[in-house]
DRENMI-536809 format. One line per 2 residues: number of its first residue (from 0); their letters; for each residue z, x, y of C-alpha. Coordinates in pm, whole numbers, always signed. Example, Ala and Ser with C-alpha at 12.3 -4.5 7.8 and 13.67 -1.06 7.14 Angstrom:
<rs>
0> AS> +780 +1230 -450 | +714 +1367 -106
</rs>
This chain:
<rs>
0> MR> -2933 -241 -2062 | -3113 -451 -2317
2> PG> -3212 -768 -2166 | -3008 -1086 -2260
4> TG> -2779 -870 -2500 | -2503 -698 -2287
6> VP> -2525 -455 -2552 | -2655 -80 -2385
8> MQ> -2932 +131 -2475 | -2847 +431 -2641
10> RG> -2970 +724 -2389 | -2890 +1090 -2489
12> GA> -2543 +1204 -2577 | -2413 +1052 -2951
14> VD> -2712 +960 -3172 | -2780 +776 -3464
16> GF> -2605 +470 -3365 | -2298 +583 -3253
18> LL> -2301 +571 -2876 | -2239 +294 -2626
20> AY> -2338 +369 -2304 | -2325 +203 -1935
22> DG> -2515 +359 -1644 | -2398 +236 -1322
24> FD> -2079 +77 -1212 | -2010 -293 -1227
26> PG> -1665 -361 -1114 | -1751 -759 -1259
28> SE> -1793 -591 -1605 | -1524 -354 -1595
30> GL> -1255 -537 -1803 | -1489 -582 -2099
32> RE> -1570 -201 -2084 | -1229 -136 -2065
34> AL> -1171 -327 -2380 | -1499 -205 -2559
36> TS> -1395 +113 -2479 | -1074 +155 -2625
38> TG> -955 +448 -2826 | -674 +405 -3063
40> NG> -579 +542 -3393 | -419 +274 -3589
42> YL> -65 +349 -3460 | -163 +303 -3085
44> CT> -417 +199 -2873 | -535 +245 -2478
46> RG> -793 +68 -2284 | -1089 +240 -2153
48> TA> -964 +246 -1849 | -1074 +508 -1589
50> EW> -740 +793 -1536 | -774 +759 -1198
52> EE> -733 +356 -1102 | -467 +122 -1142
54> AD> -451 -241 -1188 | -617 -412 -900
56> GV> -811 -740 -1051 | -1080 -499 -1184
58> HY> -929 -254 -1342 | -615 -244 -1628
60> PG> -457 -1 -1794 | -278 -101 -2094
62> TY> -143 +95 -2415 | -30 -113 -2696
64> AH> +117 +9 -3027 | +182 -196 -3355
66> GG> +520 -354 -3364 | +627 -280 -2975
68> YN> +711 -679 -2950 | +980 -807 -2680
70> RE> +1102 -1201 -2586 | +1119 -1289 -2252
72> TT> +1213 -1645 -2093 | +1002 -1805 -1817
74> IL> +1129 -2113 -1630 | +874 -2409 -1572
76> GG> +965 -2670 -1410 | +1334 -2672 -1504
78> LP> +1226 -2587 -1836 | +1324 -2258 -2031
80> VL> +1019 -2143 -2229 | +1067 -1815 -2426
82> NE> +761 -1607 -2556 | +713 -1283 -2746
84> DL> +451 -1059 -2609 | +326 -735 -2773
86> VN> +412 -521 -2432 | +212 -310 -2215
88> LP> +357 +46 -2263 | +381 +296 -2006
90> NW> +40 +432 -1870 | +7 +790 -1952
92> LV> -354 +807 -1846 | -299 +866 -1470
94> LQ> -473 +1184 -1347 | -582 +1144 -987
96> LR> -790 +1413 -776 | -722 +1497 -410
98> VE> -946 +1679 -220 | -800 +1896 +108
100> GG> -485 +1701 +126 | -677 +1363 +129
102> DA> -589 +1072 -48 | -689 +986 -415
104> IR> -1028 +951 -516 | -1092 +576 -656
106> LA> -1443 +463 -729 | -1428 +192 -430
108> DV> -1375 +504 -154 | -1644 +733 -261
110> EL> -2042 +666 -257 | -2116 +677 -613
112> LE> -2442 +901 -654 | -2425 +910 -1087
114> YR> -2195 +728 -1291 | -2203 +712 -1692
116> HE> -1927 +564 -1907 | -1974 +614 -2270
118> LD> -1799 +557 -2630 | -1846 +800 -2840
120> IR> -1789 +573 -3152 | -1807 +854 -3405
122> YA> -1492 +1001 -3290 | -1339 +746 -3101
124> AV> -1358 +929 -2743 | -1418 +751 -2409
126> IR> -1640 +970 -2190 | -1731 +935 -1776
128> RL> -1950 +1144 -1597 | -1941 +1086 -1241
130> RF> -2068 +1249 -939 | -1970 +1150 -575
132> RD> -1981 +1189 -198 | -1636 +1173 -33
134> RD> -1618 +1040 +336 | -1647 +1374 +446
136> GR> -1996 +1452 +277 | -1860 +1662 +11
138> VT> -2000 +1622 -344 | -1841 +1668 -662
140> TL> -1914 +1626 -1036 | -1638 +1486 -1274
142> HS> -1667 +1473 -1616 | -1363 +1320 -1812
144> RR> -1356 +1294 -2195 | -1032 +1163 -2368
146> FV> -872 +1057 -2722 | -595 +917 -2928
148> SM> -598 +1131 -3209 | -619 +984 -3542
150> SD> -508 +1355 -3713 | -201 +1292 -3568
152> PH> -110 +936 -3451 | +114 +1042 -3203
154> HG> -71 +1298 -2968 | -393 +1192 -2700
156> GI> -555 +1411 -2452 | -742 +1407 -2167
158> EW> -978 +1665 -2030 | -1165 +1703 -1679
160> TL> -1407 +1898 -1601 | -1460 +1944 -1171
162> VA> -1769 +2095 -994 | -1771 +2117 -630
164> EN> -2101 +2141 -583 | -2166 +2180 -168
166> WS> -1800 +2277 -85 | -1526 +2533 -170
168> GR> -1145 +2466 -117 | -795 +2324 -218
170> VE> -749 +2038 -471 | -440 +1863 -578
172> VV> -427 +1683 -935 | -144 +1404 -995
174> TA> -70 +1397 -1335 | +187 +1122 -1421
176> ID> +371 +879 -1676 | +408 +515 -1535
178> GR> +651 +280 -1638 | +651 +40 -1345
180> VS> +368 -186 -1612 | +417 -513 -1698
182> NA> +239 -759 -1913 | -43 -902 -1623
184> GV> -366 -869 -1812 | -441 -1226 -1913
186> AR> -491 -1455 -1576 | -320 -1780 -1783
188> YR> -42 -1606 -1866 | +46 -1466 -1520
190> QL> +309 -1749 -1438 | +488 -1655 -1751
192> EG> +771 -1322 -1761 | +577 -1012 -1741
194> RH> +845 -751 -1703 | +964 -616 -2053
196> LN> +1034 -235 -2006 | +1386 -121 -1840
198> PV> +1410 +233 -1721 | +1585 +475 -1892
200> GP> +1531 +813 -1727 | +1248 +1091 -1650
202> RT> +1289 +1458 -1752 | +1149 +1760 -1703
204> FG> +1081 +2040 -1988 | +995 +2343 -1841
206> PE> +745 +2426 -1588 | +496 +2188 -1738
208> VI> +599 +1897 -1969 | +688 +1619 -1800
210> AL> +862 +1295 -1972 | +951 +959 -1971
212> KV> +1178 +672 -2207 | +1202 +340 -2160
214> GT> +1343 +34 -2300 | +1236 -287 -2430
216> RQ> +1478 -542 -2240 | +1533 -768 -2551
218> SN> +1391 -600 -2863 | +1561 -305 -2784
220> LY> +1278 -65 -2914 | +1271 +280 -2703
222> IG> +955 +448 -2590 | +933 +835 -2497
224> QA> +604 +953 -2396 | +573 +1322 -2244
226> AR> +285 +1478 -2087 | +175 +1862 -2062
228> TR> -78 +1951 -1823 | -239 +2265 -1739
230> VF> -581 +2412 -1526 | -830 +2665 -1647
232> RG> -1143 +2826 -1511 | -1345 +2913 -1801
234> DQ> -1132 +2993 -2102 | -866 +3172 -1887
236> PL> -529 +2979 -1753 | -562 +2917 -1391
238> QA> -208 +2936 -1195 | -113 +2597 -1020
240> ER> +159 +2530 -720 | +335 +2249 -907
242> RL> +567 +1987 -730 | +761 +1732 -898
244> YQ> +824 +1397 -785 | +1033 +1134 -1020
246> ME> +1175 +775 -1000 | +1363 +585 -1236
248> DY> +1054 +451 -1406 | +837 +706 -1316
250> IQ> +752 +1054 -1290 | +452 +1282 -1166
252> QL> +389 +1671 -1139 | +118 +1749 -858
254> LA> -52 +2069 -954 | -246 +2234 -646
256> FD> -526 +2499 -675 | -841 +2640 -550
258> VQ> -1182 +2576 -650 | -1520 +2719 -612
260> QG> -1825 +2613 -534 | -2068 +2544 -824
262> VA> -1770 +2664 -1058 | -1617 +2493 -1327
264> TR> -1282 +2397 -1339 | -1057 +2220 -1653
266> VE> -797 +2020 -1643 | -607 +1935 -1958
268> KL> -360 +1662 -2003 | -189 +1651 -2332
270> VT> +56 +1343 -2435 | +287 +1303 -2715
272> FY> +442 +890 -2782 | +721 +799 -2994
274> TS> +905 +462 -3018 | +1236 +405 -3211
276> RD> +1076 +249 -3492 | +930 +621 -3623
278> PA> +1058 +760 -3877 | +1312 +1086 -3838
280> VS> +1326 +1053 -3465 | +1679 +1069 -3318
282> DT> +1549 +1046 -2934 | +1227 +946 -2858
284> LV> +1254 +1133 -2545 | +1351 +1487 -2682
286> KA> +1117 +1419 -2963 | +783 +1343 -2738
288> AT> +873 +1673 -2492 | +933 +1870 -2814
290> SA> +610 +1814 -2943 | +409 +1787 -2611
292> AR> +515 +2165 -2574 | +428 +2285 -2895
294> HT> +48 +2096 -2868 | -222 +2334 -2883
296> DF> -523 +2300 -2647 | -711 +2021 -2586
298> AA> -1045 +2175 -2803 | -826 +2265 -3122
300> TF> -622 +1914 -3095 | -1002 +1694 -3030
302> GR> -1112 +1927 -3341 | -866 +1796 -3594
304> HA> -941 +1437 -3427 | -1279 +1435 -3476
306> AA> -1217 +1586 -3866 | -1027 +1304 -3959
308> WE> -1277 +1051 -3807 | -1571 +1256 -4023
310> EL> -1336 +1151 -4297 | -1320 +819 -4231
312> WQ> -1649 +775 -4199 | -1751 +894 -4544
314> VC> -1559 +644 -4718 | -1641 +347 -4393
316> DV> -1959 +403 -4249 | -2223 +117 -4322
318> RV> -2616 +200 -4284 | -2886 -66 -4209
320> SG> -3265 +46 -4134 | -3533 -154 -3889
322> DE> -3273 -266 -3598 | -3073 -9 -3412
324> RV> -2902 -264 -3227 | -2811 -387 -3559
326> QL> -2695 -26 -3675 | -2498 +25 -3303
328> LL> -2275 -282 -3332 | -2186 -266 -3734
330> RL> -2049 +82 -3607 | -1882 -1 -3281
332> HI> -1684 -310 -3482 | -1603 -92 -3752
334> AH> -1454 +181 -3514 | -1239 -107 -3359
336> VL> -1125 -239 -3663 | -1011 +134 -3804
338> QV> -847 +177 -3449 | -634 -124 -3529
340> CS> -588 -24 -3913 | -617 +295 -4022
342> RN> -427 +521 -4310 | -208 +564 -3967
344> TA> -81 +175 -4019 | +89 +242 -4360
346> DL> +457 +335 -4266 | +420 +57 -3969
348> DA> +516 -301 -4087 | +257 -393 -3888
350> GL> +33 -696 -3926 | -357 -734 -3769
352> PA> -302 -901 -3436 | -584 -1159 -3322
354> RG> -708 -906 -3031 | -637 -640 -3208
356> LN> -440 -355 -2995 | -732 -367 -2698
358> GE> -550 -600 -2450 | -304 -901 -2408
360> AY> -473 -1170 -2497 | -292 -1429 -2798
362> RG> +8 -1236 -2693 | -51 -917 -2972
364> HV> +32 -1193 -3232 | -99 -1227 -3598
366> FW> -292 -1510 -3662 | -546 -1567 -3962
368> DE> -795 -1311 -3793 | -744 -1082 -4070
370> IY> -921 -1282 -4342 | -1263 -1166 -4147
372> AF> -1141 -786 -4208 | -969 -759 -4537
374> PF> -1292 -782 -4779 | -1436 -452 -4585
376> LN> -1097 -274 -4596 | -1074 -407 -4940
378> VR> -1350 -191 -5071 | -1323 +99 -4825
380> LP> -941 +151 -4753 | -737 -98 -4981
382> EV> -440 +65 -4946 | -441 -43 -4598
384> TR> -498 -406 -4678 | -193 -343 -4905
386> EL> +34 -290 -4626 | -66 -520 -4407
388> LM> -5 -792 -4692 | +329 -615 -4724
390> YR> +370 -753 -4347 | +368 -1096 -4476
392> YR> +603 -1031 -4765 | +861 -875 -4554
394> RI> +866 -1204 -4367 | +849 -1427 -4671
396> GE> +1231 -1546 -4619 | +1154 -1669 -4237
398> AR> +837 -1849 -4420 | +1081 -2015 -4656
400> AA> +1312 -2120 -4411 | +1056 -2265 -4210
402> AR> +935 -2500 -4513 | +1287 -2569 -4533
404> EA> +1326 -2709 -4203 | +1010 -2878 -4225
406> GL> +1159 -3068 -4536 | +880 -2877 -4738
408> RG> +903 -2657 -5007 | +816 -2288 -5083
410> AM> +702 -2062 -4814 | +536 -2193 -4477
412> FP> +394 -1886 -4281 | +370 -1939 -3902
414> WQ> +65 -1989 -3723 | +120 -1676 -3481
416> SG> +372 -1460 -3637 | +500 -1136 -3449
418> SE> +814 -918 -3510 | +1012 -1119 -3706
420> GI> +768 -1386 -3880 | +916 -1702 -3695
422> EE> +689 -1931 -3539 | +535 -1744 -3206
424> TQ> +330 -2043 -3114 | +406 -2137 -2723
426> RV> +593 -2450 -2708 | +374 -2538 -2354
428> HL> +18 -2395 -2270 | -169 -2375 -1955
430> NP> -470 -2597 -1986 | -793 -2379 -1840
432> VS> -992 -2705 -1727 | -708 -2898 -1586
434> GR> -458 -2589 -1444 | -137 -2784 -1584
436> WE> +109 -2695 -1849 | +84 -2927 -2154
438> PD> +240 -2947 -2495 | +97 -2663 -2726
440> LS> +81 -2842 -3067 | -113 -2591 -3252
442> RN> +175 -2420 -3443 | +122 -2768 -3671
444> QR> -197 -2568 -3821 | -100 -2468 -4190
446> HV> -422 -2324 -4304 | -284 -1974 -4219
448> NA> -105 -2010 -4535 | -443 -2110 -4730
450> AI> -551 -1745 -4584 | -301 -1551 -4694
452> FY> -329 -1704 -5052 | -684 -1594 -5022
454> NI> -637 -1294 -4936 | -394 -1153 -5171
456> WH> -626 -1306 -5463 | -952 -1110 -5326
458> YY> -727 -813 -5270 | -648 -822 -5612
460> QT> -1003 -917 -5749 | -1154 -629 -5551
462> TG> -850 -336 -5656 | -709 -496 -5999
464> DQ> -360 -356 -5822 | -112 -555 -6079
466> AF> +175 -385 -5957 | +91 -522 -5593
468> LR> +43 -865 -5772 | +365 -841 -6002
470> DY> +593 -692 -5734 | +487 -895 -5460
472> GA> +144 -1094 -5459 | +245 -1346 -5692
474> EM> +545 -1464 -5545 | +385 -1519 -5210
476> ML> +88 -1730 -5424 | +325 -1924 -5604
478> EI> +557 -2002 -5262 | +231 -2091 -5086
480> AR> +124 -2336 -5384 | +444 -2494 -5387
482> LW> +394 -2567 -4992 | +68 -2706 -5034
484> AS> +189 -2944 -5336 | +478 -3036 -5136
486> IA> +265 -3148 -4835 | -12 -3322 -5053
488> RF> +0 -3726 -5073 | -170 -3941 -5275
490> NP> -422 -4182 -5114 | -471 -4473 -5338
492> ER> -710 -4636 -5111 | -939 -4305 -5173
494> ER> -785 -4207 -5501 | -746 -3873 -5343
</rs>
């Protein structure tokens, strides 16, 4: 790490300002590292949690998709409090290693001889290299690489490379999809209801594909995930003994096979995701499983993903000279923006959440933070800005209704927006200083409307998109202007 910066040095691997790297494991920093090394494609995003770890106060697996909201009610002091959250979706990462029938390997239970955690910014791939000694003295090297595909937004993949350094024997790999998750990633929200998913059921499709379907408890969104896991030695498939275990909200396969000292063995887990908001989908479970069965191998899928990122960087890269840290940070932030809002976002009716899709802070709501990203997108990917502005237009009816209910004219867009465009700001909020639940008055902020007006006008100034201005933009600008006119009052003492 550079002293005093919190930004890691670049050593090896990806070069030219495209590598975020951490040497050594630090439990106190893991939450931040997981957020910064998230991988996404503008459709969904997954935190950079190690595949073999569970949510435990140090690690927090989380996967979030645009539009994946759900409302739940919590009783606080006898009062019902309704909140809408961007839902933590089933954990597709689960890969766990067991050696000679022992417990699953976790970082806290082994002696780490080497540990490196990287984000290859160029291809939004999270990489871990670890070498560890277990309690029986066996030394093992594990290289993990994973991605969420930019070329096919419904695909992702994990590749493990295992090398037994001083032993040979039998290993078991647990591959699973876990729907027993909740929203528990933000400490101050934990008194609020975090259960958002109901199980629909697990299913298998042939010997290699497992699938799980869940539904949100209130918003009736169905999510299907499927995984195909295979083992290779070199380029040749390795036959593994498979055992299945499933519950209504969890499904796993256990793959057992032999490893030889010094010989690399690869495990590939290729995963697919679909929701009931996707077009051309009848059953999300069947769609995900069919797509997983058709998946090519990891290398081919990653190759298409890398090509899509190369195309994006040709349009979006910003180069500076003289300070490699500034170059690294620019590319890291660009990659984060593109993981949340890319060409894959165009048909999703999506806004730009304040936290992106990297965690549960701000509940996944859309505030005014888009004002910082739109100037970049306007000149690089203006078609993405246009669709993000359409998120606002599709909710103009609710904005008009909010203005009328407040005795105002025009359209009054909410401070916090989610699925419907109504005000999603909490009625009460936990004061982190006093520890008390107090009234939340931030819903009275109106400057988000000025930001939306500003964003529309600067999009038009940059692109000259008269069709958008004619059909959508001018209407929003006029209605926002009517709102401000109806708010304004003349102060004779100040003559303003």
